[in-house]
C-alpha positions as CSV (number, residue, x, y, z in Angstrom):
1,M,5.7,80.6,-12.8
2,R,8.3,78.1,-11.8
3,R,7.6,74.4,-11.8
4,P,8.5,72.4,-8.8
5,P,11.4,70.0,-9.2
6,P,10.4,66.5,-10.3
7,S,10.1,64.1,-7.5
8,D,10.3,60.3,-7.6
9,Y,6.9,60.0,-5.9
10,Q,5.2,61.8,-8.8
11,K,6.1,59.2,-11.5
12,A,3.4,56.8,-11.9
13,D,5.4,53.8,-13.1
14,P,9.3,54.2,-13.4
15,A,9.6,50.9,-15.4
16,R,7.2,52.1,-17.8
17,D,8.9,55.5,-18.3
18,F,12.2,53.8,-18.6
19,A,10.9,51.6,-21.4
20,E,9.2,54.2,-23.3
21,R,12.3,56.4,-23.3
22,R,14.0,53.5,-25.2
23,G,11.2,53.1,-27.6
24,I,9.5,50.0,-25.9
25,T,5.9,50.4,-25.5
26,F,4.1,48.4,-23.0
27,R,1.2,47.7,-25.3
28,E,3.4,46.2,-27.9
29,R,5.1,43.9,-25.4
30,V,1.7,42.7,-24.0
31,A,0.6,41.8,-27.7
32,E,3.8,39.9,-28.2
33,M,3.3,37.9,-24.9
34,V,-0.4,37.2,-25.9
35,K,0.7,35.9,-29.4
36,A,3.3,33.6,-27.9
37,I,1.1,32.1,-25.2
38,P,-1.0,29.7,-27.5
39,E,2.2,28.3,-28.9
40,K,3.6,27.5,-25.3
41,A,0.3,26.6,-23.7
42,R,-0.7,23.3,-25.4
43,G,-2.9,21.0,-23.3
44,I,-2.0,17.3,-22.9
45,F,-5.4,16.6,-24.6
46,D,-4.9,18.9,-27.6
47,N,-4.4,16.1,-30.2
48,F,-6.5,13.5,-28.4
49,R,-9.2,12.0,-30.8
50,P,-11.3,9.3,-29.1
51,R,-12.2,6.3,-31.2
52,A,-15.9,5.5,-31.5
53,E,-15.6,1.9,-30.6
54,P,-18.4,0.1,-28.6
55,P,-17.4,-0.7,-25.0
56,R,-16.1,-4.3,-24.4
57,D,-18.1,-6.5,-22.1
58,M,-15.7,-7.0,-19.2
59,F,-17.4,-10.2,-18.1
60,A,-17.4,-12.0,-21.4
61,G,-15.9,-15.4,-21.1
62,F,-16.1,-15.2,-17.2
63,Q,-16.5,-18.6,-15.6
64,P,-16.9,-18.7,-11.9
65,A,-14.8,-21.2,-9.9
66,P,-16.6,-24.2,-8.7
67,R,-17.7,-23.9,-4.9
68,S,-15.7,-26.4,-2.5
69,Q,-17.6,-28.9,-0.8
70,Q,-16.5,-27.4,2.6
71,P,-19.5,-26.3,4.6
72,E,-19.7,-22.6,5.3
73,R,-19.5,-21.4,8.8
74,G,-22.1,-19.3,10.4
75,D,-19.8,-16.7,12.0
76,G,-18.6,-15.5,8.7
77,L,-15.1,-16.8,9.2
78,A,-14.1,-19.4,6.5
79,R,-11.7,-22.1,7.7
80,S,-8.4,-22.2,5.8
81,P,-7.5,-25.4,4.1
82,Q,-5.5,-27.9,6.2
83,P,-1.9,-28.2,5.0
84,S,-0.9,-31.6,3.5
85,P,1.1,-34.0,5.6
86,A,3.9,-34.2,3.0
87,G,5.1,-30.6,2.9
88,G,2.8,-29.0,5.3
89,L,4.8,-29.2,8.5
90,R,7.0,-26.4,7.5
91,S,4.2,-24.1,6.4
92,A,2.2,-25.0,9.6
93,V,5.1,-24.2,11.8
94,E,5.6,-20.8,10.0
95,R,1.8,-20.1,10.3
96,Y,1.8,-20.9,14.1
97,A,5.0,-18.7,14.5
98,R,3.5,-15.8,12.6
99,A,0.3,-16.1,14.8
100,L,2.3,-16.3,18.1
101,D,4.7,-13.4,16.9
102,A,1.6,-11.2,16.3
103,V,0.2,-11.9,19.7
104,Q,3.6,-11.4,21.4
105,Q,4.0,-8.0,19.6
106,T,0.7,-6.8,20.8
107,R,1.3,-7.9,24.4
108,A,4.7,-6.1,24.3
109,Q,2.8,-2.8,23.6
110,G,0.8,-3.6,26.8
111,I,-2.3,-4.4,25.0
112,E,-4.2,-7.8,25.4
113,A,-4.2,-9.9,22.3
114,M,-7.0,-9.1,19.9
115,P,-9.8,-11.6,19.3
116,H,-8.8,-12.2,15.8
117,Q,-5.2,-13.0,16.8
118,R,-6.4,-15.7,19.4
119,V,-8.6,-17.1,16.7
120,A,-5.5,-17.3,14.2
121,L,-3.3,-18.8,16.9
122,D,-5.9,-21.5,17.8
123,R,-6.4,-22.4,14.0
124,A,-2.6,-22.5,13.6
125,K,-2.4,-24.9,16.5
126,E,-5.2,-27.1,15.0
127,S,-3.5,-27.2,11.7
128,L,-0.1,-28.0,13.2
129,D,-1.7,-30.9,15.2
130,A,-3.5,-32.1,12.1
131,V,-0.1,-32.6,10.3
132,R,1.5,-34.2,13.3
133,P,-0.1,-35.0,16.5
134,H,1.0,-32.9,19.6
135,A,3.2,-30.8,17.2
136,A,1.8,-27.6,18.8
137,T,2.8,-28.7,22.3
138,D,6.2,-29.6,21.1
139,L,6.7,-26.3,19.2
140,G,5.4,-24.3,21.9
141,A,7.9,-25.9,24.4
142,A,10.7,-25.2,21.8
143,F,9.7,-21.5,21.5
144,E,9.6,-21.2,25.4
145,R,13.2,-22.6,25.5
146,Q,14.4,-20.5,22.6
147,P,12.2,-17.4,22.1
148,E,14.4,-16.0,19.3
149,L,13.0,-18.9,17.1
150,V,9.6,-17.4,17.1
151,H,10.6,-14.4,15.0
152,E,12.9,-16.4,12.9
153,A,10.2,-19.0,12.0
154,A,7.6,-16.2,11.4
155,G,10.0,-14.8,8.8
156,G,10.1,-17.8,6.8
157,R,13.2,-19.5,8.3
158,S,11.8,-22.4,10.1
159,Q,14.5,-24.9,9.9
160,S,15.8,-24.2,13.4
161,A,12.3,-24.4,14.9
162,L,11.7,-27.8,13.2
163,R,14.9,-29.0,14.6
164,A,14.0,-27.8,18.0
165,M,10.7,-29.7,17.9
């Protein structure tokens, strides 16, 4: 009886047949790979040995700050401290400019100013007037004449805005 010619489709695994013809057996290669894995696959916590120390008290030595004499407001919004007259004019101008810049950016998006932005602008006006009477009116007029001063003063460069007042 004549055998049919070998076909490529009859071979189960051509790579295995190729390796076996050259004396490489699949089982030996798998065994080598398994032996090599533990050496390569070390975990990052393999040599970790935790120390048996008692946990530290994170509040040991904690002293709370003394409460200020400023009365608390009922609406949950605390008033920020008023700037000192000596060096407070510059910081009050910058604060007013930041609040006004935020309101202007919101309006530029076609949205009405948010309530917290209006409150911040009102408080900035109050602190500016506390440092120098009618300073908020003067600064508002300067910002109307030169609108570019708002963004400049909001960025911390308030010298031009102070001169314009």
